[in-house]
C-alpha positions in Angstrom: 52.7 11.6 42.7 51.7 9.7 39.6 53.7 7.2 37.5 54.0 7.4 33.7 51.3 4.7 33.5 48.8 6.6 35.5 49.7 9.8 33.6 48.1 8.2 30.5 45.0 7.4 32.5 44.7 10.9 33.9 45.0 12.3 30.4 42.2 10.0 29.2 40.0 11.0 32.0 40.7 14.7 31.5 39.9 14.4 27.8 36.7 12.6 28.6 35.7 15.4 31.0 36.5 18.1 28.5 34.5 16.5 25.8 31.7 15.4 28.0 30.5 17.3 31.1 32.6 20.4 30.4 31.6 20.6 26.7 27.9 20.4 27.7 28.4 23.2 30.3 30.1 25.4 27.7 27.3 24.8 25.2 24.7 25.5 27.8 26.5 28.7 28.7 26.2 30.1 25.1 29.3 32.1 24.1 31.4 31.1 27.1 34.4 28.9 26.4 37.6 27.9 28.0 39.2 31.1 26.7 37.1 33.0 29.2 39.2 31.6 32.0 41.9 34.1 32.8 43.4 36.1 35.5 44.8 39.7 35.4 48.1 38.1 34.4 47.5 35.1 32.1 44.9 32.8 30.6 44.2 29.6 32.6 42.9 26.2 31.7 39.4 25.1 32.9 41.0 22.1 34.7 44.4 21.1 36.1 45.4 17.6 37.1 48.7 16.0 38.4 49.6 15.5 34.8 50.1 19.3 34.4 53.2 19.1 36.7 56.0 18.5 34.2 58.8 18.5 36.7 58.1 15.7 39.1 61.3 16.3 41.1 60.1 19.8 41.7 56.7 18.6 42.9 58.3 16.0 45.2 60.7 18.6 46.6 58.1 21.2 47.8 59.3 20.7 51.3 57.4 21.3 54.6 55.9 24.5 55.9 58.5 26.5 57.9 61.5 24.7 56.3 63.7 25.4 53.3 62.8 26.2 50.5 59.7 27.6 52.2 57.4 27.0 49.3 54.6 26.2 51.7 55.2 29.1 54.1 57.9 30.6 56.4 56.3 29.3 59.6 55.3 25.7 60.4 51.7 26.8 61.2 51.9 30.0 59.1 49.7 32.7 60.6 47.6 30.5 62.8 50.3 30.8 65.5 51.8 34.2 64.7 49.9 37.0 63.1 51.6 39.3 60.7 52.1 42.9 61.8 49.0 44.9 61.2 49.5 48.7 60.9 47.4 51.5 59.4 49.4 53.6 57.0 49.1 57.1 58.6 50.6 60.5 58.5 48.7 63.8 58.9 50.0 67.2 57.8 52.0 68.2 60.9 54.1 66.1 63.3 51.7 67.1 66.1 48.6 65.8 64.3 50.5 62.7 63.3 51.6 62.1 66.9 48.0 62.4 68.1 46.9 59.8 65.4 49.7 57.4 66.3 48.7 57.5 70.0 45.1 56.8 69.1 46.1 53.8 66.9 48.3 52.4 69.6 45.7 52.9 72.3 43.2 51.0 70.1 45.5 48.0 70.0 47.6 48.5 66.9 51.0 46.8 67.6 53.2 49.0 65.4 53.2 52.2 63.3 53.5 52.9 59.6 54.5 56.5 58.6 53.2 58.2 55.5 55.4 61.2 54.5 54.3 64.0 52.3 55.8 64.3 48.8 58.3 67.1 49.6 59.7 64.9 52.4 59.8 61.9 50.0 61.7 64.1 47.5 64.1 65.6 50.0 62.6 69.1 50.0 62.1 71.3 53.1 58.5 72.5 53.5 59.6 76.1 52.7 61.2 75.2 49.4 59.6 76.8 46.4 59.1 73.5 44.7 57.2 72.2 47.7 54.5 74.9 47.4 51.0 73.4 47.5 52.2 69.9 48.4 53.2 70.2 52.1 51.4 67.8 54.3 49.0 66.7 51.6 49.6 62.9 51.4 51.4 62.5 54.7 53.4 64.2 57.4 56.0 66.9 56.7 59.3 66.1 58.4 62.0 68.7 57.9 64.1 68.5 61.0 65.1 66.2 63.9 62.7 68.3 66.1 59.8 67.3 63.8 60.7 63.6 64.2 60.9 64.1 68.0 57.5 65.7 68.0 56.0 62.9 65.9 57.2 60.3 68.4 56.7 62.3 71.5 55.5 59.9 74.3 55.9 56.9 72.1 58.7 54.6 73.4 60.8 53.4 70.5 62.0 50.3 72.4 58.5 49.0 72.5 57.0 50.2 69.2 58.2 49.1 65.7 57.8 51.7 63.0 57.6 51.1 59.2 58.6 54.2 57.1 57.6 54.5 53.5 60.6 56.5 52.5 63.0 55.8 49.7 65.5 58.4 48.3 66.1 60.2 51.6 65.7 57.0 53.7 69.2 57.3 55.2 68.4 60.7 56.6 65.0 59.7 58.1 66.3 56.5 59.6 69.2 58.5 61.2 66.6 60.9 62.7 64.6 58.0 64.0 67.6 56.4 65.6 68.6 59.7 67.3 65.0 60.1 68.6 65.5 56.7 70.2 68.8 57.7 71.7 67.3 60.9 73.1 64.6 58.7 74.7 67.4 56.6 76.2 66.9 53.7 73.8 70.1 52.2 72.4 70.4 51.7 68.7 70.4 47.9 69.0 66.9 48.1 70.6 65.3 50.2 67.9 63.1 48.2 65.5 61.3 49.0 62.3 61.5 49.1 58.5 62.5 51.7 55.9 61.3 51.1 52.4 64.7 52.3 51.0 63.9 50.7 47.6 64.9 53.5 45.3 65.4 51.4 42.1 61.6 50.7 41.8 61.1 54.5 41.9 62.7 54.8 38.5 60.5 52.0 37.2 57.1 52.8 38.6 56.7 55.5 41.3 58.9 58.5 40.6 60.1 59.8 44.0 63.8 59.7 43.3 66.4 62.4 43.8 69.7 61.3 42.4 70.7 59.2 39.4 70.4 55.4 39.9 74.1 54.6 40.8 74.5 57.2 43.6 71.0 56.3 44.8 71.9 52.6 45.0 75.1 53.5 46.9 73.0 55.4 49.5 70.6 52.5 49.8 73.4 49.9 50.3 75.2 52.2 52.8 72.0 52.2 54.9 71.8 48.4 54.7 75.4 48.1 55.8 75.0 50.6 58.7 71.8 48.9 60.0 73.5 45.5 59.8 76.2 46.6 62.2 74.5 49.3 64.3 70.7 48.7 64.1 70.5 44.9 64.1 66.7 44.9 64.7 65.9 47.3 62.0 64.9 46.2 58.4 67.0 48.5 56.3 65.1 47.8 53.1 61.7 46.7 52.0 61.9 45.6 48.4 58.7 46.4 46.4 56.9 44.6 43.7 53.6 46.2 44.6 54.2 49.5 42.7 55.4 47.8 39.6 52.3 45.5 39.6 50.1 48.6 39.9 52.0 50.1 37.0 51.0 47.1 34.7 53.1 44.1 35.5 51.8 40.6 35.4 52.3 38.4 38.5 55.4 36.8 36.9 56.9 40.1 35.9 56.3 41.4 39.4 58.5 38.7 40.7 61.1 39.1 38.0 61.6 42.9 38.3 61.5 42.8 42.1 64.1 40.0 42.3 66.3 41.8 39.8 66.3 44.8 42.1 66.8 42.6 45.2 69.8 40.9 43.8 71.3 44.3 43.0 70.8 45.5 46.6 72.2 42.3 48.1 75.3 42.4 45.8 75.9 46.0 46.7 75.7 45.2 50.5 78.0 42.2 50.0 80.5 44.5 48.3 80.5 46.6 51.5 81.6 43.5 53.5 78.2 42.8 55.0 77.6 39.1 55.4 74.6 37.5 53.7 73.6 35.9 57.0 73.4 39.4 58.6 71.5 41.2 55.8 69.3 38.3 54.6 67.0 38.0 57.5 66.5 41.8 57.5 65.2 42.1 53.9 61.5 43.0 54.0 59.1 42.7 51.0 56.0 44.4 49.6 54.1 42.4 47.0 50.7 43.1 45.4 47.9 40.8 46.3 45.1 41.1 43.7 41.7 39.5 43.4 42.7 36.4 41.6 43.3 34.7 44.9 44.7 31.3 43.8 47.1 33.0 41.3 48.4 35.1 44.2 48.9 32.0 46.3 50.8 30.4 43.5 52.9 33.5 43.1 53.9 33.7 46.8 54.8 30.0 46.8 57.0 30.4 43.7 58.7 33.6 45.0 59.4 32.2 48.4 61.0 29.1 46.9 63.0 31.1 44.3 64.4 33.6 46.9 65.4 30.9 49.3 67.4 29.3 46.4 68.9 32.6 45.3 70.1 33.4 48.8 
């Protein structure tokens, strides 16, 4: 990192560049200027140098990949050594059709499953409810009963396949069904693995598939976190979502802020139930939005990893 003396030199060189080569390029480009540099979240400068890092202690304390505070990644070699879980989000109208699709994906080499539920299921309605009319099976699979869940996973061993479920308000019911399907297959609860989104707070902000008022909904979400911490230790009881809020208009910084506000609320609620931070912390999953401004997204992930490590 630079000393104060070399900061002055860097500033001089940057000013020379801006007034020289860069100014000529702008002039040659006609109407383009440095104000044309922007991402979907904020304007950016045409050039950054070490002098733009105001907090030198922060810069020196980035840490190493795979070590606290994880600014540079959660694994020492990141995804060169261990790929992330790759799953196609899938759910056809009926449990039978979805089961057929799941078996096809697994046979093609997909390592896990990701369930899309239809809107009545996401809102807690049975398929024969009058408010479900016209929506059954349209954007995912309709699951009304334990028998439906058994059909969807028929012939799929739940001790070998991890399942992600995009379900929020009724998450506790669907996770219970999933665990019972495992038991009926002979798989003990401590061998069942997967993730439930269970992030109902973002539903009020951005997505809309909530059932109850916020406080009772938070209670159900935290109850599921506490249950999984003790009974389903390999299951991620919550997947906290910034993705939907970004799609609803947030900047990258706001995405982190709103998501972390929700995350802290969930963690506090779980702690109030006597769950230890060490038990629940490793089982918090995340969904963030990665848009086209690639370097901005890299910077966002570096910042949010560091911040969450310090918060926890």
